[in-house]
C-alpha positions as CSV (number, residue, x, y, z in Angstrom):
1,M,-0.2,0.1,-0.2
2,F,1.8,2.7,-1.1
3,Y,-0.1,4.9,-3.2
4,P,-1.3,7.8,-1.5
5,S,-4.5,8.0,-2.9
6,Y,-6.2,5.0,-1.8
7,G,-8.8,5.6,1.4
8,D,-6.2,3.9,3.6
9,T,-3.5,5.9,2.7
10,Y,-4.6,9.5,2.4
11,P,-5.9,10.1,6.3
12,T,-2.4,8.4,7.1
13,F,-1.3,11.8,5.3
14,S,-3.6,13.4,7.7
15,G,-2.6,12.3,10.9
16,A,-5.7,9.8,10.8
17,I,-5.8,6.5,11.1
18,G,-6.5,4.7,7.3
19,M,-8.3,1.1,7.3
20,T,-9.9,-0.6,4.8
21,Y,-13.1,-2.7,5.2
22,E,-13.9,-4.8,2.5
23,K,-16.1,-8.2,2.9
24,A,-16.1,-10.4,-0.2
25,G,-19.2,-11.6,-1.6
26,G,-19.4,-11.0,-4.9
27,V,-22.9,-10.0,-6.5
28,G,-26.5,-11.1,-5.1
29,L,-28.2,-12.4,-2.3
30,T,-25.9,-15.5,-1.9
31,Y,-22.0,-16.4,-2.6
32,T,-20.7,-19.8,-2.4
33,T,-16.8,-20.0,-1.5
34,R,-14.5,-22.1,-2.7
35,E,-15.2,-24.1,0.2
36,G,-18.6,-24.6,-0.1
37,D,-19.1,-21.7,2.5
38,P,-22.8,-19.6,1.7
39,I,-22.3,-15.9,2.4
40,T,-25.7,-13.7,2.1
41,L,-26.1,-9.9,1.5
42,K,-27.3,-10.2,5.5
43,D,-23.9,-11.6,6.6
44,R,-22.1,-8.7,4.6
45,L,-23.8,-6.4,5.8
46,T,-24.6,-7.5,9.5
47,H,-20.3,-7.8,9.7
48,H,-20.6,-4.5,8.2
49,H,-22.3,-3.1,10.6
50,T,-20.6,-4.7,13.8
51,T,-17.2,-3.3,12.4
52,G,-18.3,0.0,12.2
53,M,-19.5,0.7,15.5
54,S,-16.5,-1.8,16.8
55,T,-14.2,1.1,15.4
56,V,-15.9,3.8,16.9
57,E,-16.5,2.1,20.4
58,V,-12.7,1.4,20.7
59,S,-11.9,4.9,19.2
60,S,-14.2,6.5,22.0
61,Q,-12.2,4.1,24.9
62,N,-9.1,5.5,23.4
63,A,-10.3,9.2,22.7
64,T,-7.2,10.7,24.4
65,K,-5.0,8.8,23.2
66,L,-6.0,9.2,19.3
67,V,-6.2,12.8,19.9
68,D,-3.1,13.2,21.6
69,E,-1.2,11.3,18.7
70,F,-3.2,13.1,16.3
71,E,-1.2,16.5,17.9
72,K,2.2,15.0,18.2
73,Y,1.6,13.9,14.5
74,F,1.7,17.4,13.6
75,K,4.1,19.1,16.1
76,E,6.8,16.6,15.1
77,L,6.7,18.2,11.8
78,N,7.2,22.1,12.6
79,S,9.8,20.8,15.1
80,N,12.3,18.4,13.4
81,P,10.7,17.5,10.5
82,P,12.7,14.2,9.1
83,Y,12.5,14.8,5.3
84,T,15.8,15.5,3.3
85,Y,14.3,18.5,1.3
86,K,12.5,21.1,3.3
87,T,11.8,23.4,0.6
88,Y,10.1,22.8,-3.0
89,V,10.9,25.6,-5.6
90,I,8.3,25.4,-9.1
91,K,10.3,27.8,-11.8
92,S,8.3,31.1,-12.9
93,T,9.4,30.0,-16.4
94,N,7.2,27.6,-16.3
95,N,3.6,27.6,-18.5
96,R,1.4,29.6,-16.2
97,D,-1.6,27.4,-16.9
98,K,0.2,24.5,-15.7
99,I,1.0,26.2,-12.4
100,N,-2.2,27.7,-11.8
101,N,-3.5,23.7,-12.6
102,L,-1.1,23.0,-9.9
103,V,-2.3,25.6,-7.8
104,T,-5.6,25.2,-8.1
105,W,-4.6,21.1,-7.0
106,M,-3.2,22.0,-3.6
107,N,-5.5,24.4,-2.9
108,T,-8.2,21.2,-2.6
109,H,-5.9,19.5,-0.5
110,S,-5.6,22.5,1.8
111,I,-1.5,23.3,0.8
112,R,-0.4,26.4,2.0
113,Y,2.5,27.9,-0.6
114,G,3.7,30.8,-1.9
115,H,6.7,33.3,-3.7
116,P,9.6,33.8,-1.8
117,A,10.3,37.1,0.4
118,S,14.0,37.8,-1.6
119,S,15.8,36.4,-4.6
120,K,19.3,34.8,-4.3
121,A,21.5,31.8,-5.7
122,T,20.9,28.4,-4.4
123,R,21.4,25.0,-4.6
124,G,18.7,21.9,-5.5
125,Y,18.0,18.6,-6.8
126,D,16.7,19.5,-10.6
127,Y,14.3,17.5,-11.3
128,I,14.8,17.4,-15.6
129,S,18.7,16.9,-15.2
130,Q,18.1,14.2,-12.1
131,S,21.1,15.7,-10.3
132,V,22.3,18.4,-7.7
133,S,22.9,22.1,-9.4
134,S,23.1,25.4,-8.5
135,F,19.9,27.8,-9.2
136,N,18.8,31.3,-8.6
137,L,15.8,31.5,-6.4
138,N,13.5,34.2,-8.0
139,T,10.6,36.1,-5.8
140,D,8.2,35.1,-8.5
141,D,9.0,31.6,-8.2
142,L,6.3,29.3,-6.2
143,I,7.4,27.9,-3.1
144,V,6.2,25.2,-1.0
145,N,7.7,24.3,2.2
146,I,6.8,21.2,4.6
147,Y,6.9,23.4,7.7
148,Q,2.6,23.3,7.8
149,P,0.2,20.6,8.9
150,K,0.4,19.1,5.1
151,G,3.7,18.7,5.7
152,R,4.3,14.9,5.4
153,F,1.4,14.3,2.4
154,I,3.5,17.6,0.7
155,T,6.7,15.3,0.7
156,T,5.2,12.2,-0.6
157,V,3.8,14.0,-3.6
158,F,6.7,15.9,-4.7
159,E,9.8,14.2,-2.9
160,P,12.1,13.7,-5.8
161,T,12.8,9.8,-5.5
162,S,10.3,7.0,-3.7
163,R,11.9,4.8,-0.9
164,L,10.5,0.6,-1.0
165,S,11.2,-1.1,2.2
166,D,9.8,-4.0,0.4
167,S,9.2,-4.6,-4.0
168,A,6.3,-6.2,-3.2
169,T,4.0,-3.8,-3.6
170,Y,0.1,-2.6,-4.5
171,D,-0.5,-0.8,-7.1
172,I,1.8,2.1,-8.9
173,T,4.9,3.3,-6.9
174,A,5.9,6.8,-8.2
175,W,3.3,9.5,-9.1
176,N,5.2,12.7,-8.9
177,L,3.4,15.9,-9.4
178,I,6.5,18.3,-10.9
179,Y,6.6,15.1,-13.5
180,A,3.1,14.6,-14.1
181,N,2.8,18.1,-14.8
182,G,5.9,18.2,-17.3
183,L,7.2,21.4,-14.5
184,N,10.9,23.0,-14.4
185,A,11.4,22.4,-10.2
186,Y,13.8,22.0,-7.7
187,A,13.7,20.2,-4.4
188,V,16.1,22.0,-1.3
189,T,17.2,20.4,2.0
190,E,16.8,24.1,3.5
191,K,13.5,26.1,4.4
192,V,12.7,28.9,2.5
193,A,10.3,30.8,3.7
194,I,7.1,31.8,2.1
195,G,7.2,36.1,1.8
196,R,4.2,36.7,0.6
197,D,1.2,35.3,-1.0
198,Y,1.4,33.7,-4.5
199,Q,0.5,35.8,-7.4
200,L,-0.4,34.2,-10.8
201,K,1.1,36.2,-13.6
202,K,-1.9,37.3,-16.3
203,T,-0.8,38.7,-19.1
204,V,-2.2,41.6,-20.4
205,D,-4.1,41.6,-23.5
206,E,-2.6,43.8,-26.4
207,A,-4.8,46.4,-28.0
208,V,-6.9,44.2,-29.8
209,L,-7.1,45.4,-33.9
210,S,-11.1,46.0,-34.5
211,K,-10.5,44.0,-37.8
212,P,-7.5,42.1,-38.1
213,Y,-5.4,39.3,-40.4
214,A,-5.4,37.0,-38.3
215,Y,-5.5,35.8,-34.6
216,F,-2.9,33.8,-32.9
217,F,-3.0,31.6,-29.5
218,R,-0.3,29.8,-27.8
219,Y,-0.9,26.4,-27.8
220,A,0.6,24.2,-24.7
221,S,-1.8,23.2,-21.9
222,I,-5.5,21.2,-21.8
223,N,-6.4,24.9,-21.2
224,D,-5.3,25.6,-24.5
225,V,-7.4,22.3,-26.2
226,E,-10.7,23.1,-24.3
227,F,-10.4,26.7,-26.1
228,L,-9.3,24.9,-29.1
229,G,-12.3,22.8,-28.8
230,A,-14.9,25.8,-27.9
231,L,-13.8,27.7,-31.8
232,M,-14.7,24.5,-33.3
233,Q,-17.7,24.0,-31.9
234,N,-18.4,27.5,-32.6
235,G,-18.2,27.0,-36.3
236,I,-14.7,28.7,-36.0
237,K,-12.0,27.8,-38.8
238,V,-8.4,26.7,-36.9
239,R,-5.2,26.4,-38.5
240,S,-1.9,25.2,-35.9
241,A,1.5,25.9,-37.0
242,E,3.5,22.6,-37.7
243,K,6.7,25.1,-37.7
244,A,7.9,27.9,-35.0
245,F,7.8,31.5,-36.8
246,T,8.3,35.0,-35.6
247,S,5.1,37.6,-36.3
248,G,5.1,41.6,-35.0
249,G,8.4,40.7,-33.2
250,L,6.9,38.0,-30.9
251,A,7.8,34.3,-31.6
252,F,5.3,31.3,-31.9
253,D,5.9,27.9,-31.2
254,R,5.3,24.8,-33.1
255,G,1.1,24.3,-32.6
256,T,0.1,27.7,-32.4
257,L,-3.2,28.4,-32.8
258,I,-4.1,30.5,-35.8
259,V,-8.0,31.8,-36.7
260,T,-7.5,33.6,-40.3
261,R,-10.4,35.9,-41.3
262,R,-9.8,34.2,-44.3
263,N,-12.3,31.0,-44.8
264,N,-14.3,32.3,-41.5
265,E,-16.4,34.6,-43.6
266,A,-19.7,32.9,-43.2
267,V,-19.2,33.3,-39.3
268,P,-21.5,35.8,-38.0
269,D,-19.4,38.3,-35.9
270,F,-16.6,36.9,-36.1
271,D,-14.6,39.2,-34.4
272,Q,-16.7,39.2,-31.5
273,V,-17.3,35.5,-31.0
274,V,-13.6,34.8,-31.1
275,Q,-12.4,37.5,-28.3
276,A,-14.7,36.2,-26.5
277,L,-14.2,32.7,-26.2
278,A,-10.4,34.0,-25.4
279,T,-12.3,36.0,-22.8
280,K,-13.7,32.9,-21.2
281,H,-11.1,30.4,-21.6
282,G,-8.6,32.8,-20.2
283,R,-6.5,33.0,-23.1
284,H,-4.2,35.6,-24.4
285,L,-5.1,36.7,-27.8
286,Y,-2.3,38.1,-30.3
287,T,-3.2,39.3,-33.5
288,A,-1.2,40.0,-36.9
289,T,-2.0,42.6,-39.8
290,T,-0.3,40.7,-42.6
291,G,-0.2,36.9,-43.5
292,F,3.8,37.5,-44.0
293,S,6.0,36.1,-41.1
294,D,9.1,37.8,-39.6
295,K,10.7,34.6,-39.9
296,G,9.3,31.0,-40.2
297,P,6.3,29.9,-42.7
298,D,4.0,32.8,-43.6
299,L,0.4,31.7,-43.0
300,G,0.1,30.8,-46.3
301,S,2.3,28.5,-46.0
302,S,1.9,24.6,-46.7
303,D,3.5,24.3,-42.6
304,I,0.3,25.8,-41.2
305,N,-2.1,22.5,-41.3
306,F,-5.9,23.5,-41.5
307,L,-7.7,21.4,-38.1
308,K,-10.9,19.6,-39.2
309,A,-13.2,19.6,-36.4
310,P,-13.2,15.7,-36.1
311,N,-16.2,13.5,-35.1
312,V,-15.0,11.1,-32.3
313,A,-16.0,8.2,-31.5
314,V,-15.1,5.7,-28.5
315,L,-14.7,1.6,-27.9
316,G,-17.0,0.9,-25.0
317,G,-18.7,-2.5,-23.6
318,D,-17.7,-5.8,-23.2
319,Q,-14.0,-6.4,-23.7
320,T,-12.9,-2.8,-23.2
321,S,-11.3,-1.9,-19.9
322,S,-14.0,0.0,-18.0
323,L,-11.4,2.2,-15.9
324,S,-9.5,3.2,-19.3
325,H,-12.9,4.0,-21.2
326,G,-13.8,6.4,-18.0
327,Q,-11.0,7.9,-18.1
328,I,-11.2,9.1,-21.4
329,W,-15.1,9.8,-21.4
330,H,-14.3,11.8,-18.7
331,F,-11.8,13.7,-20.8
332,F,-13.8,15.0,-23.8
333,E,-16.9,15.4,-21.1
334,Q,-15.5,16.7,-18.2
335,Q,-11.6,18.4,-19.2
336,I,-12.4,19.7,-23.0
337,H,-16.1,19.6,-23.2
338,Y,-16.2,18.2,-26.7
339,P,-18.7,15.7,-28.0
340,V,-18.0,12.4,-28.3
341,T,-20.2,9.0,-29.3
342,I,-20.0,5.7,-27.7
343,L,-19.8,2.4,-30.2
344,G,-20.8,-0.2,-28.0
345,T,-18.5,-3.8,-28.5
346,D,-21.7,-5.4,-29.4
347,Y,-23.0,-3.2,-32.6
348,F,-19.4,-2.4,-33.7
349,Q,-19.5,-4.9,-36.6
350,N,-22.2,-2.8,-38.2
351,A,-21.3,1.1,-37.0
352,D,-20.6,3.1,-39.9
353,L,-17.4,4.1,-39.2
354,K,-17.5,6.6,-42.2
355,K,-19.4,9.1,-39.9
356,Y,-16.0,9.3,-37.8
357,D,-13.3,11.2,-37.8
358,V,-11.4,9.8,-35.3
359,L,-11.7,5.9,-33.2
360,I,-10.7,5.5,-30.2
361,V,-9.9,1.9,-28.7
362,P,-9.3,1.9,-24.9
363,D,-6.9,-0.9,-23.4
364,G,-8.6,-3.9,-23.0
365,N,-8.5,-7.5,-24.1
366,Y,-10.5,-7.7,-27.7
367,R,-11.4,-10.6,-28.8
368,M,-13.8,-9.1,-31.5
369,F,-10.5,-7.9,-34.2
370,D,-10.9,-10.9,-36.2
371,E,-9.4,-11.1,-39.6
372,N,-12.6,-9.2,-41.2
373,Q,-12.8,-6.5,-38.3
374,L,-9.5,-5.6,-38.6
375,K,-9.8,-5.6,-42.2
376,N,-12.6,-2.9,-42.0
377,V,-10.8,-0.6,-39.4
378,Q,-7.6,-1.1,-41.9
379,D,-9.8,0.2,-45.1
380,W,-11.3,2.9,-43.1
381,V,-8.2,4.0,-41.9
382,S,-6.8,4.4,-45.2
383,D,-10.0,6.4,-46.6
384,G,-8.9,9.0,-44.1
385,G,-10.2,7.5,-40.6
386,R,-7.8,8.3,-37.2
387,L,-7.4,5.2,-35.3
388,I,-5.9,5.3,-32.0
389,L,-5.1,2.2,-29.5
390,V,-4.6,3.1,-26.1
391,E,-2.4,0.6,-24.1
392,G,-3.9,-2.9,-24.0
393,A,-5.4,-2.1,-27.4
394,V,-2.1,-1.9,-29.0
395,R,-1.6,-5.5,-28.6
396,S,-4.6,-6.3,-30.8
397,F,-3.1,-4.9,-33.9
398,A,0.3,-5.4,-33.2
399,D,1.9,-7.9,-35.7
400,K,-1.4,-7.8,-37.9
401,K,-1.6,-7.7,-41.5
402,G,-1.4,-4.1,-42.9
403,F,-0.8,-3.0,-39.2
404,G,3.3,-1.9,-39.3
405,L,3.8,-1.9,-35.0
406,K,5.9,-5.4,-34.4
407,E,6.6,-6.9,-31.0
408,F,9.7,-6.2,-29.6
409,A,11.1,-9.5,-29.9
410,T,12.6,-10.6,-33.3
411,E,13.6,-14.3,-33.0
412,D,16.9,-13.4,-32.9
413,K,16.2,-11.3,-29.7
414,K,14.2,-14.0,-28.3
415,K,16.6,-17.0,-28.5
416,D,19.8,-14.4,-27.3
417,A,17.0,-13.1,-24.5
418,E,16.4,-17.0,-23.8
419,K,20.2,-17.9,-23.9
420,K,20.7,-15.3,-21.2
421,E,18.2,-16.2,-19.3
422,K,18.8,-19.9,-19.1
423,E,22.6,-19.4,-18.3
424,Q,21.2,-16.9,-15.1
425,K,19.2,-20.0,-14.2
426,E,22.3,-22.5,-14.4
427,K,23.9,-19.4,-12.8
428,E,21.6,-19.3,-10.3
429,G,20.0,-22.6,-9.6
430,P,17.1,-23.6,-8.9
431,V,13.7,-20.9,-7.9
432,K,12.1,-22.6,-5.0
433,Y,8.6,-22.3,-4.6
434,E,8.4,-19.8,-1.6
435,D,10.7,-17.5,-3.4
436,A,8.7,-17.6,-6.7
437,E,6.5,-14.6,-6.6
438,R,9.4,-12.2,-5.6
439,M,11.2,-13.5,-8.7
440,D,8.8,-12.7,-10.6
441,L,9.0,-9.5,-9.6
442,S,12.1,-8.8,-11.8
443,N,10.0,-8.3,-14.8
444,S,7.3,-6.7,-13.1
445,I,6.5,-3.0,-13.0
446,Y,4.2,-1.1,-10.6
447,G,3.4,2.1,-12.0
448,A,6.9,3.5,-12.7
449,I,8.1,7.2,-14.5
450,Y,10.5,6.9,-17.7
451,K,12.2,9.6,-18.9
452,T,11.6,9.1,-22.6
453,T,13.3,11.0,-26.0
454,L,11.0,13.1,-27.7
455,D,10.9,13.8,-31.0
456,E,9.7,18.0,-30.8
457,S,9.2,18.3,-34.4
458,H,5.9,16.1,-34.8
459,P,2.4,16.9,-33.6
460,L,2.1,14.2,-31.5
461,S,4.0,16.3,-29.2
462,F,2.8,19.9,-29.9
463,G,2.5,21.7,-26.5
464,L,5.6,19.3,-24.4
465,D,8.9,20.9,-23.7
466,D,11.7,18.8,-24.9
467,T,11.4,15.9,-22.5
468,Y,8.1,13.8,-21.5
469,Y,7.9,11.5,-18.8
470,S,5.5,9.1,-19.4
471,L,3.8,6.8,-16.1
472,K,4.3,3.1,-17.2
473,T,2.1,0.7,-15.9
474,N,2.5,-2.1,-18.3
475,S,5.0,-4.4,-19.6
476,L,4.2,-3.8,-23.0
477,R,7.3,-3.9,-25.6
478,Y,7.6,-2.5,-29.1
479,D,9.7,-2.2,-31.7
480,F,10.3,1.0,-33.3
481,L,8.2,1.5,-36.3
482,D,10.3,1.1,-39.6
483,N,7.9,3.0,-41.7
484,G,6.4,5.5,-40.0
485,W,7.3,8.3,-36.5
486,N,8.7,7.4,-33.7
487,V,7.4,10.3,-31.7
488,A,8.3,9.2,-28.1
489,I,11.2,6.3,-27.0
490,L,13.0,4.5,-24.3
491,K,16.3,4.5,-25.7
492,G,19.1,2.8,-25.0
493,Q,19.5,1.1,-21.8
494,V,16.6,2.3,-19.2
495,K,15.8,2.8,-15.7
496,P,12.9,4.5,-13.7
497,V,13.2,7.9,-12.8
498,M,11.0,7.3,-10.0
499,G,9.6,4.0,-9.1
500,F,9.7,0.3,-8.9
501,A,10.6,-2.0,-12.1
502,G,12.8,-5.3,-12.0
503,Y,15.8,-5.2,-13.6
504,K,14.8,-8.1,-16.2
505,I,12.4,-5.6,-17.8
506,N,14.0,-2.4,-17.1
507,K,16.9,-4.5,-20.0
508,Q,14.1,-5.4,-22.1
509,L,12.3,-2.2,-22.5
510,A,15.6,-0.9,-24.1
511,N,15.0,0.5,-27.4
512,S,11.2,0.6,-27.7
513,L,8.6,2.3,-28.7
514,V,6.2,4.5,-26.1
515,F,4.1,6.9,-28.6
516,G,4.1,5.9,-32.4
517,V,2.3,7.3,-35.7
518,E,1.7,5.1,-38.5
519,N,0.6,6.4,-41.7
520,K,-1.6,4.4,-43.8
521,G,-3.4,5.8,-46.9
522,R,-5.0,8.8,-46.5
523,G,-5.2,8.2,-42.3
524,Q,-3.1,7.2,-39.6
525,I,-2.7,4.6,-36.5
526,V,-1.8,6.6,-33.5
527,Y,-0.1,4.1,-30.8
528,L,-0.4,4.7,-27.4
529,V,1.8,2.0,-25.4
530,D,1.8,4.0,-22.1
531,N,-1.9,5.0,-20.9
532,P,-1.4,9.1,-20.8
533,L,-4.5,9.3,-19.3
534,Y,-4.4,7.1,-16.4
535,R,-6.3,8.1,-13.3
536,S,-6.5,11.5,-14.7
537,F,-3.6,12.9,-13.0
538,W,-1.0,12.9,-15.6
539,E,-1.7,16.4,-16.5
540,N,1.3,16.2,-19.7
541,G,-0.4,12.8,-21.5
542,K,-3.6,15.0,-21.3
543,I,-1.9,16.9,-24.2
544,V,-0.2,13.7,-26.0
545,F,-3.9,12.5,-26.0
546,A,-5.3,15.5,-27.0
547,N,-3.0,15.9,-30.3
548,A,-3.7,12.4,-31.5
549,V,-7.3,13.8,-31.9
550,F,-6.7,16.8,-33.2
551,M,-3.3,18.0,-34.8
552,V,-1.7,14.2,-36.1
553,G,-3.0,13.7,-39.6
554,Q,-4.1,17.2,-39.7
């Protein structure tokens, strides 16, 4: 029980005693065990009621001790915190949306934060380089120190390394919010006091021309994705820059959203609609008086791509993972507020895929993709469809006719791996029965964070920095695409930045694919070997997923 978001781990970091009461029984009025014992619904209700009342009773009998321990839990932090890092510094140079999203999250957990009183040179653990280095602490930086009631929880979600006393753990072993949000930050061993309350830097929009040639919007966060969806749903035609450019003396990165007056003539009150949406979504609005750029592609260039508003379908039902399906559905409905259609696995073969531009297949264990079904999907992709495969869904299409993704182990690699494994067994001797589970850990991953090598130029990586940290919760291994784009990869010998992964699986993950795109006819297949929407907290992964939906193949 290492992950801090469970009902018995989260309370522990808040000074409480976290416990889970769980009674087996399946579904129905009566469940019969393997031993033949019946467990009724009445039994289960009675047991839960008894344990619940017993907990209240024993707590009341030990009320003084419980309160004393609760108080001691927090006093220890103020006097002598038992942790290496006392302050976490999030640099002000980060994307303001990402910082604001983190601040919003900290507010929900009653975490105190602010700005330092003064600037100074200091040293700390650099999350990007994974080493201790010097840096300048600025008064605009966001700081979070552990001298507060939530100090232990702060350490749990921000500390750069996770220490496990036993590798036989339950659930994921890494969840660091710096990596999850793609932030530039430092962990400092000294206390940095909060000098003033945190103030989010608000960029004041420049004076907007009455009828500019084009509007520019930066694209670097999930907030920008939501804004893009709003523009599309309001009938605004949007373009995206495939290459960086400079206009009006300002530099704009790849992925920048461009809304030109041309092609939007049919939109009533065009300028008012664009400006109102920008205000509603808090987007900084830039304008241009000409389609010519100071540097880089002009707005009429082939490097400025039209983004067609996609009709999106998601596979759901039997054989799909309800967790993965729910994460995807939540992403569209609750986060970016973009319409999506659910196609059930029970009638998928009769669905008219021509109605959709994007088909998302969540993680799952699929039996439905036989030869005929694969051929139908393949033809749809070739006609211009975009197929997005998430985690376990990738397995159903790898090594299949018409699809370029291959299992990592070729025959030569298999023979080499088998030879090495045989040599290792001969060296170590046979495994004891009691040691079998622990030996299997060497081939396992428990939600570890890996630093990938990223192709920044591909649309799938728009809005990210030059590095992407992936939360890997599976041991799937695939070769690089021979005829495709290997957008995020694990290059060379790898090991987790944080979390547990067995030494054998780390060796096997060397030079393997994380995210890739295969062009097929007029369409594309996006392979997401790692689930970028896992539990909806990996914020940088949401940008990757959004790019697969809106940017790839446009």
